[in-house]
Each structure stands twice: as structure tokens, then as C-alpha cells.
VEXDREN-2710 file (C-alpha; in Angstrom, 1 decimal):
% VEXDREN-2710
k/r/px/py/pz
1/MET/3.4/-26.8/-5.0
2/ALA/3.3/-27.9/-1.3
3/LYS/0.0/-28.1/0.6
4/ARG/1.2/-25.3/2.9
5/GLN/1.8/-23.0/0.0
6/LEU/-1.6/-23.7/-1.5
7/LEU/-3.3/-22.9/1.8
8/PHE/-1.2/-19.7/1.9
9/LEU/-2.5/-18.7/-1.5
10/ARG/-6.1/-19.4/-0.3
11/SER/-5.4/-16.9/2.5
12/VAL/-4.1/-14.4/0.0
13/ILE/-7.3/-14.7/-2.0
14/VAL/-9.4/-14.1/1.1
15/PHE/-7.2/-11.2/2.0
16/THR/-7.5/-9.7/-1.5
17/PHE/-11.3/-9.7/-1.6
18/THR/-11.7/-8.4/2.0
19/ALA/-9.0/-5.8/2.2
20/PHE/-11.1/-2.6/2.3
21/GLY/-9.9/0.6/3.9
22/GLY/-6.4/1.1/2.5
23/ALA/-3.0/0.3/4.0
24/GLN/-4.0/1.3/7.5
25/ALA/-6.7/-1.4/7.6
26/HIS/-4.6/-4.0/5.7
27/ILE/-2.1/-4.4/8.5
28/SER/-4.8/-5.7/10.9
29/LEU/-6.0/-8.1/8.2
30/LEU/-2.5/-9.3/7.6
31/LEU/-2.1/-9.9/11.3
32/ARG/-5.3/-11.9/11.4
33/TYR/-4.9/-14.0/8.2
34/PHE/-1.2/-14.7/8.3
35/VAL/-0.3/-14.7/12.0
36/LYS/-3.2/-15.4/14.3
37/ASN/-5.3/-17.7/12.2
38/THR/-2.5/-19.6/10.4
39/GLN/0.9/-18.7/11.9
40/TYR/2.7/-18.6/8.6
41/ILE/5.0/-16.0/10.2
42/THR/5.3/-14.6/13.7
43/GLU/3.9/-11.3/14.9
44/GLU/7.4/-10.0/15.3
45/GLU/8.3/-10.9/11.7
46/LEU/5.1/-9.2/10.4
47/LEU/5.9/-6.0/12.3
48/GLU/9.5/-6.1/11.0
49/LEU/8.3/-6.5/7.4
50/ASN/5.8/-3.7/7.9
51/ALA/8.6/-1.5/9.2
52/LEU/10.8/-2.4/6.2
53/ALA/8.0/-1.5/3.8
54/GLN/7.5/1.8/5.6
55/VAL/11.1/2.9/4.9
56/LEU/11.0/1.7/1.2
57/PRO/9.2/3.6/-1.6
58/GLY/6.1/2.0/-3.0
59/PRO/2.9/0.3/-1.7
60/ALA/3.4/-0.8/1.9
61/SER/0.6/-3.4/1.9
62/THR/1.9/-5.0/-1.3
63/GLN/5.5/-5.1/-0.1
64/THR/4.5/-6.6/3.2
65/LEU/2.4/-9.3/1.6
66/VAL/5.2/-10.1/-0.9
67/GLY/7.7/-10.2/1.9
68/ILE/5.5/-12.7/3.8
69/ALA/5.1/-14.9/0.7
70/TYR/8.8/-14.9/0.1
71/LYS/9.5/-16.1/3.6
72/VAL/6.8/-18.8/3.2
73/GLY/7.7/-20.1/-0.2
74/GLY/10.4/-18.1/-2.0
75/LEU/10.4/-16.0/-5.1
76/LYS/7.7/-18.1/-7.0
77/LEU/5.2/-17.8/-4.3
78/ALA/5.9/-14.1/-3.8
79/ILE/5.2/-13.4/-7.5
80/ILE/2.0/-15.4/-7.5
81/SER/0.8/-13.7/-4.4
82/PHE/1.5/-10.3/-5.9
83/LEU/-0.5/-11.2/-9.0
84/ILE/-3.5/-12.5/-7.0
85/TRP/-3.4/-9.3/-4.9
86/ILE/-3.1/-6.8/-7.7
87/LEU/-5.1/-8.3/-10.6
88/PRO/-8.7/-8.1/-9.4
89/SER/-8.9/-4.4/-8.5
90/ALA/-6.5/-3.4/-11.3
91/SER/-8.7/-5.2/-13.8
92/ILE/-11.9/-3.5/-12.6
93/MET/-10.3/-0.1/-12.7
94/THR/-8.9/-0.7/-16.2
95/LEU/-12.4/-1.9/-17.4
96/ALA/-13.9/1.2/-15.8
97/ALA/-11.6/3.4/-17.8
98/ILE/-12.2/1.5/-21.1
99/SER/-16.0/1.6/-20.7
100/TYR/-16.2/5.0/-19.1
101/GLY/-20.0/5.1/-19.4
102/PHE/-19.9/2.5/-16.6
103/LEU/-19.1/5.4/-14.2
104/ASP/-22.5/6.9/-15.0
105/GLN/-23.8/4.2/-12.6
106/LYS/-21.2/5.0/-10.0
107/GLN/-23.6/6.7/-7.7
108/GLN/-25.9/3.7/-7.5
109/PHE/-22.9/1.4/-6.9
110/ILE/-21.5/3.7/-4.1
111/GLU/-25.0/3.8/-2.6
112/ILE/-25.0/0.0/-2.2
113/LEU/-21.6/0.1/-0.6
114/LYS/-22.3/3.2/1.6
115/TYR/-21.7/1.3/4.8
116/ILE/-18.3/0.1/3.7
117/HIS/-16.6/3.4/4.7
118/PRO/-17.5/3.2/8.5
119/ILE/-16.8/-0.6/8.5
120/ALA/-13.4/0.1/7.0
121/LEU/-12.8/2.8/9.7
122/GLY/-13.7/0.3/12.3
123/ILE/-11.1/-2.1/10.9
124/VAL/-8.6/0.8/10.9
125/ALA/-9.4/1.6/14.5
126/TYR/-9.0/-2.1/15.4
127/GLY/-5.6/-2.2/13.7
128/ALA/-4.4/1.0/15.3
129/PHE/-5.5/-0.3/18.8
130/ASN/-3.8/-3.6/18.5
131/LEU/-0.6/-2.3/17.0
132/ALA/-0.5/0.5/19.6
133/LYS/-0.7/-2.1/22.4
134/LYS/2.3/-3.9/21.0
135/VAL/4.4/-1.1/19.7
136/LEU/3.9/1.8/22.1
137/THR/5.5/0.3/25.1
138/THR/8.0/3.1/26.0
139/GLU/7.8/6.8/26.6
140/LEU/9.9/7.3/23.5
141/SER/7.6/5.3/21.3
142/VAL/4.5/7.1/22.6
143/PHE/6.3/10.5/21.9
144/LEU/7.2/9.5/18.4
145/ALA/3.7/8.3/17.6
146/PHE/2.2/11.5/19.0
147/SER/4.6/13.6/17.0
148/ALA/3.7/11.7/13.8
149/VAL/0.1/12.4/14.4
150/VAL/0.7/16.1/15.0
151/ALA/3.0/16.4/12.0
152/THR/0.5/14.6/9.7
153/LEU/-2.5/16.7/10.8
154/VAL/-0.7/20.1/10.8
155/LEU/1.6/19.9/7.8
156/ARG/-0.5/17.8/5.4
157/ASN/2.5/17.3/3.1
158/ALA/3.7/14.2/1.2
159/TYR/7.2/14.7/2.5
160/VAL/6.0/14.3/6.1
161/PHE/5.9/10.5/5.7
162/PRO/9.5/9.8/4.7
163/ILE/11.0/12.5/6.9
164/ALA/9.0/11.4/10.0
165/ILE/9.9/7.7/9.4
166/LEU/13.6/8.7/9.0
167/ILE/13.6/10.8/12.1
168/GLY/11.8/8.2/14.1
169/GLY/14.2/5.5/13.1
170/MET/17.2/7.7/13.7
171/VAL/16.0/8.8/17.2
172/SER/15.3/5.2/18.4
173/SER/18.5/4.0/16.8
174/ALA/20.7/6.7/18.4
175/ILE/19.1/6.1/21.9
176/GLY/19.0/2.3/21.8
177/THR/22.2/1.2/19.9
178/PRO/25.4/0.3/21.6
179/SER/28.7/0.5/19.6
180/GLU/29.2/-2.9/17.8
181/GLU/29.1/-5.2/14.9
182/THR/31.9/-4.7/12.3
183/GLN/31.7/-8.5/11.4
184/ILE/28.0/-8.4/10.8
185/ARG/28.4/-5.4/8.4
186/VAL/31.1/-7.2/6.5
187/ARG/29.0/-10.4/6.1
188/LEU/26.0/-8.3/5.1
189/LEU/27.9/-6.5/2.4
190/SER/29.2/-9.8/1.1
191/ASN/25.6/-11.0/0.7
192/ILE/24.5/-8.0/-1.5
193/ASN/24.4/-8.8/-5.2
194/PRO/25.8/-5.7/-6.8
195/ARG/24.6/-6.8/-10.3
196/LYS/21.0/-6.8/-9.1
197/LEU/21.4/-3.3/-7.7
198/THR/23.0/-2.2/-11.0
199/TYR/20.1/-3.6/-13.0
200/PHE/17.6/-1.8/-10.8
201/ILE/19.3/1.6/-11.1
202/GLY/20.2/1.1/-14.7
203/PHE/16.6/0.2/-15.7
204/MET/15.3/3.3/-13.9
205/VAL/17.8/5.6/-15.7
206/PHE/17.1/3.9/-19.1
207/MET/13.4/4.4/-18.8
208/ALA/13.8/8.0/-17.8
209/LEU/16.1/8.8/-20.7
210/LEU/13.9/6.9/-23.2
211/GLY/10.8/8.7/-22.0
212/ALA/12.5/12.1/-22.3
213/ILE/14.1/11.7/-25.8
214/ILE/11.6/9.7/-27.7
215/ASN/9.7/11.4/-30.5
216/ARG/6.3/12.4/-29.1
217/THR/4.6/11.8/-32.5
218/SER/5.6/8.1/-32.4
219/PRO/2.8/5.7/-31.9
220/PHE/4.9/4.2/-29.1
221/SER/5.6/7.5/-27.4
222/LEU/2.7/7.7/-25.0
223/PRO/3.0/4.1/-23.6
224/ILE/6.7/4.5/-23.0
225/ARG/6.3/7.9/-21.4
226/LEU/3.4/6.6/-19.2
227/PHE/5.5/3.6/-18.0
228/GLU/8.4/6.0/-17.2
229/ASN/6.0/8.3/-15.3
230/PHE/4.6/5.5/-13.2
231/TYR/8.0/3.8/-12.7
232/ARG/9.5/7.1/-11.5
233/ASN/6.7/7.8/-9.2
234/GLY/6.9/4.3/-7.8
235/ILE/10.5/5.1/-6.7
236/PHE/9.6/8.3/-4.9
237/VAL/6.2/7.5/-3.4
238/PHE/6.6/7.1/0.4
239/GLY/3.6/6.8/2.6
240/GLY/1.3/4.6/0.5
241/GLY/-1.9/5.5/-1.2
242/GLN/-2.5/8.7/0.7
243/VAL/0.6/10.1/-0.9
244/LEU/0.1/8.5/-4.3
245/VAL/-3.2/10.3/-5.1
246/PRO/-2.0/13.9/-4.8
247/LEU/1.2/13.1/-6.7
248/MET/-0.8/11.5/-9.5
249/PHE/-3.3/14.4/-9.6
250/THR/-0.5/17.0/-9.9
251/GLU/1.3/15.1/-12.7
252/PHE/-1.5/13.7/-14.8
253/VAL/-4.1/16.3/-14.4
254/GLN/-2.5/19.6/-13.6
255/SER/0.9/19.2/-15.3
256/LYS/0.6/16.9/-18.3
257/HIS/-3.2/17.1/-18.8
258/TYR/-3.5/13.4/-19.7
259/LEU/-7.0/13.4/-18.2
260/LEU/-9.6/15.8/-16.8
261/GLN/-10.1/16.6/-13.1
262/SER/-13.6/15.1/-13.2
263/ASP/-12.3/11.9/-14.8
264/PHE/-9.7/11.6/-12.0
265/ILE/-12.1/12.2/-9.2
266/SER/-14.7/9.8/-10.6
267/GLY/-12.1/7.0/-10.9
268/TYR/-10.8/7.6/-7.4
269/ALA/-14.3/7.5/-5.9
270/LEU/-14.8/4.1/-7.6
271/GLN/-11.5/2.8/-6.3
272/GLN/-12.4/3.7/-2.8
273/VAL/-15.2/1.2/-2.7
274/LEU/-13.1/-1.7/-4.1
275/PRO/-11.0/-4.1/-2.0
276/GLY/-7.3/-4.4/-2.7
277/PRO/-4.4/-2.0/-3.0
278/THR/-5.0/1.8/-3.5
279/PHE/-2.1/1.6/-6.1
280/SER/-4.5/-0.2/-8.5
281/PHE/-5.9/3.2/-9.1
282/THR/-3.0/3.8/-11.4
283/SER/-4.4/1.2/-13.9
284/TYR/-7.4/3.5/-14.3
285/LEU/-5.2/6.5/-14.9
286/GLY/-3.0/4.6/-17.4
287/ALA/-6.0/3.3/-19.4
288/LEU/-7.8/6.6/-19.5
289/SER/-4.6/8.5/-20.4
290/MET/-4.3/6.2/-23.4
291/LYS/-8.0/6.7/-24.3
292/HIS/-7.6/10.4/-24.3
293/GLY/-4.4/9.9/-26.4
294/GLY/-6.5/8.4/-29.1
295/TYR/-5.8/4.7/-28.5
296/GLY/-8.4/2.0/-28.9
297/VAL/-9.4/-0.7/-26.5
298/THR/-6.2/-2.7/-26.9
299/GLY/-4.1/0.4/-26.2
300/GLN/-6.1/1.3/-23.2
301/ALA/-5.8/-2.2/-21.7
302/LEU/-2.0/-1.9/-22.4
303/GLY/-2.0/1.5/-20.5
304/GLY/-3.7/-0.1/-17.5
305/VAL/-1.1/-2.9/-17.4
306/LEU/1.9/-0.6/-17.9
307/ALA/0.6/1.8/-15.2
308/VAL/0.1/-0.9/-12.5
309/LEU/3.4/-2.6/-13.3
310/GLY/5.3/0.6/-13.4
311/ILE/4.1/1.9/-10.1
312/ASN/4.6/-1.4/-8.3
313/LEU/7.8/-2.6/-9.9
314/PRO/10.3/-0.5/-8.0
315/GLY/8.9/-1.4/-4.6
316/LEU/8.5/-5.0/-5.6
317/ILE/12.2/-5.2/-6.7
318/LEU/13.4/-3.5/-3.6
319/VAL/11.5/-5.7/-1.1
320/LEU/12.6/-8.9/-3.0
321/PHE/16.1/-7.6/-3.1
322/ILE/16.3/-6.9/0.7
323/VAL/14.2/-9.7/2.3
324/PRO/16.7/-12.5/1.4
325/PHE/19.3/-10.9/3.7
326/TRP/16.9/-9.1/6.0
327/ASP/17.8/-11.5/8.9
328/ASP/21.4/-10.3/8.6
329/LEU/20.4/-6.7/8.0
330/LYS/18.3/-6.4/11.2
331/LYS/21.2/-7.7/13.3
332/ILE/23.0/-4.5/12.7
333/GLY/22.3/-2.6/15.9
334/ARG/21.5/0.7/14.4
335/ILE/19.0/-0.9/12.0
336/LYS/17.5/-3.2/14.6
337/HIS/17.0/-0.4/17.1
338/SER/15.5/1.9/14.5
339/LEU/12.6/-0.5/13.9
340/SER/10.9/0.4/17.1
341/GLY/10.9/4.1/16.2
342/ILE/9.7/3.3/12.6
343/ASN/6.9/1.2/14.0
344/ALA/5.9/3.9/16.5
345/VAL/5.8/6.5/13.7
346/SER/3.7/4.1/11.6
347/VAL/1.2/3.8/14.4
348/GLY/1.0/7.6/14.5
349/PHE/0.3/7.6/10.8
350/ILE/-2.5/5.1/11.3
351/ILE/-4.1/7.2/14.1
352/ALA/-3.8/10.4/12.0
353/ALA/-5.3/8.6/8.9
354/PHE/-8.2/7.4/11.1
355/MET/-8.8/11.0/12.3
356/LEU/-8.8/12.4/8.8
357/LEU/-11.0/9.6/7.4
358/VAL/-13.5/9.8/10.2
359/LYS/-13.9/13.6/9.7
360/PRO/-16.4/13.4/6.8
361/ILE/-18.8/11.3/8.9
362/GLY/-19.2/14.1/11.4
363/PHE/-21.8/13.5/14.1
364/ASN/-23.9/11.1/12.0
365/ALA/-25.2/8.6/14.5
366/LEU/-25.6/5.6/12.1
367/PRO/-22.1/5.4/10.6
368/ILE/-20.5/6.2/14.0
369/SER/-22.5/3.3/15.5
370/ILE/-21.4/1.0/12.6
371/LEU/-17.7/2.1/13.2
372/ILE/-17.9/1.4/16.9
373/GLY/-19.8/-1.9/16.3
374/THR/-17.2/-3.1/13.8
375/PHE/-14.4/-2.4/16.3
376/LEU/-16.1/-4.1/19.1
377/VAL/-17.0/-7.2/17.0
378/LEU/-13.4/-7.6/15.8
379/ASN/-11.9/-7.0/19.3
380/PHE/-14.2/-9.2/21.3
381/THR/-15.4/-11.9/18.9
382/LYS/-13.9/-14.3/16.3
383/ILE/-16.1/-13.0/13.5
384/SER/-13.9/-12.2/10.6
385/PRO/-13.8/-9.0/8.5
386/PRO/-15.3/-10.7/5.3
387/ILE/-18.5/-11.4/7.2
388/ILE/-18.7/-7.9/8.5
389/VAL/-18.1/-6.5/5.0
390/LEU/-20.8/-8.8/3.5
391/ILE/-23.3/-7.6/6.1
392/GLY/-22.4/-4.0/5.2
393/ILE/-23.1/-4.7/1.5
394/VAL/-26.4/-6.4/2.3
395/LEU/-27.5/-3.5/4.5
396/GLY/-26.5/-1.0/1.8
397/TYR/-28.6/-2.9/-0.8
398/PHE/-31.8/-3.1/1.3
399/ILE/-31.7/0.1/3.4
END
């Protein structure tokens, strides 16, 4: 493996263990680790990949990281980067489900990491500020971002995310696109591998049918049904972790009763203080579902693996399917001009997420000071997020 790729993987490891705060904070870290510090890709390429991830179902941070890795080193580097990114938090969440007594110490653990929340919000604010400066450059983009904020705060519905992204892309595309490009479309269609697309759709249908018809008394029934559940949700989850959690709660707690509400909430609280993707929460759900289904440690570990693979696989396949001919795809005028609207709506989502996440803090002076301090440090110094996170952990331990 080339030296550049090894250095890239080192950046992936640092990103993995410092990526607190969810997808909204992750974009600013991706900008810092893979653009400003190392220049693996350009800022424009990162924004384009982020826009692509926003219109695809699945975990946006994971898809953006995998897309960057593919551009740097191809399929092999993309898969290795995905595993480095997903394994630490997924392993911890699976272990937490297997040894559920560990969660009895959850409150003490959260107490030590109590300052991570305002630090993460400072990172979110920093990311929103920097993206807004680059993306909100026209009256239309400002209007789209403002509309996304209002829609998110007022409607509070999972369907807001895909609909707002679609509308934003359509509006900017309709306004900015001249009539053009038949030849580009023909070349693009010739680059699409219909066999890969058939495999993707066929596998989805196969798992859905298998999960529906298999004998529920079979010892293999629950693992297959779980994988189908997560794979299906991975296809239809737009908007990242903030959409994933209510969907998982509805299906696994309220509808199928795979686990108790208290179990669900305890696991989600633990996941919030871990770095890495929010989607790793599914490994906890899969392992605990298997535990409540009467399976032993091996079965529970299998449940964690099936869950995290199932929820990530559709988005991973889609982004790896599209990125190879993304340079041709974005040359199509309507797609190219839709990206500005998609990015504007994404900034609106980040602002709305910040407003929702900051609400629990209220008027508490200390966390607000930490939030503002984190933003100022990131914006005016070269101190990296890992150092700030480490300081937060130390403060939580001694104070």
C-alpha cells in the first residue's frame, strides 16, 4: 500500500476517535482532516460528496468518508476506511448489549463525559459557520437554508429531510440550468453497470421475501428477519442519525417488541457519548434483540454484526456505485446546478440540528461558555478537535 494511502488511513483513525457530535459535526472534521490539513481532496470535492450523500439513503458521514477514500485509493481503501470507521463504536455497543449490566454504570460514565455535549455543539456551530460562508452565497441559497430550518423545527417529521433536499435541488436546478447536454447523458448511461444495479435491487427483494416467508420457529428466523429489517431501513433512511432513531424505536420497540423502551433509551444514551457514526447504535439493537430472543453470547454478537452491516450496506453500495462515474454525473446541468440547492438545504439542517441540540442546555452558563469557547478556539486557532475533546474528558473526570 502506498505511503499516501497509509497516511490517509492514519487520518481516518484520528477522525474515527474524535468524531463526536453526529453527522453535523463530522463534516467540519472531514474538512479539517482531509482537506485543510492534508489536501487529499479539494473543498469543492468534499462538498460535492456531502451533497451526494445527502440525496442518497443511509449514513451521510459514512458515505462521504467512503467516497473520499475511493477517490484517494479505490475500492480497497474505501472498504478498509469503512471498517476502521464503523468497528470501534459498533464493537462497544455490541459489548454493551451482551453485558447489559455494564449499563448500570452508565450514569458514572456519562458524568465523566458531561462536557462532551457542549464541545460537540461548538464543533457543530463551527461546521455550520464555515459551510454557511461557502454555500450561502446567493439570495436563493439563503432562502433555501432558512426554509429548511423552519421546516425542520415546525414539522419535526422524518419525511422533511428527503422532501426538503429534493425541493432544494429541484429549485436550484430549475433556476440555474440551461438546456443542454444530450451527449453527456448518453456517455453517462453507457458507464452504468446494469448488472450491479440488478444485484442491488435483487438482493433487497430476496432478503425482504426471505424475512417474510421463513418459519418464525426456525433457529435461523430471527437473525434473517433482523438483517432484513436493518437492510430495509438502510434503504429508506434519509437524513442520518436523527431520522434513524425514531424509525428504529417505532419498529423495534413499539411494533415488533424486540426490546423494551428502557433498553432502547439506555443504549441510545450510551451511544451519544461515543465517537463515530450514530448508525453504530443499530449494533446494540441487533445484539439486544437476539438476547431477548433467547440467543447466547455468540448469537448476540452475530446480531450486532448483522445489524450494523444491514443498515450500512445499502448506502455503501449506492455510494460506491455512483462515485466512479460521479465526475460524468455532475456534468449534467440539472444535477450540477442542483448541488447548490442541496448544500444550502444541508446547511439549514445543520443550523436546525444545532438549535434543537442546544435547547436542553437552556441558560446554564458553564456549558454555554464551553460551547462558545470551543467555537472560538476552532475558528481562531490551529488547536485540533481531539485536544479539545481530551480536555473535556479531563474536566469531566476532575470536576
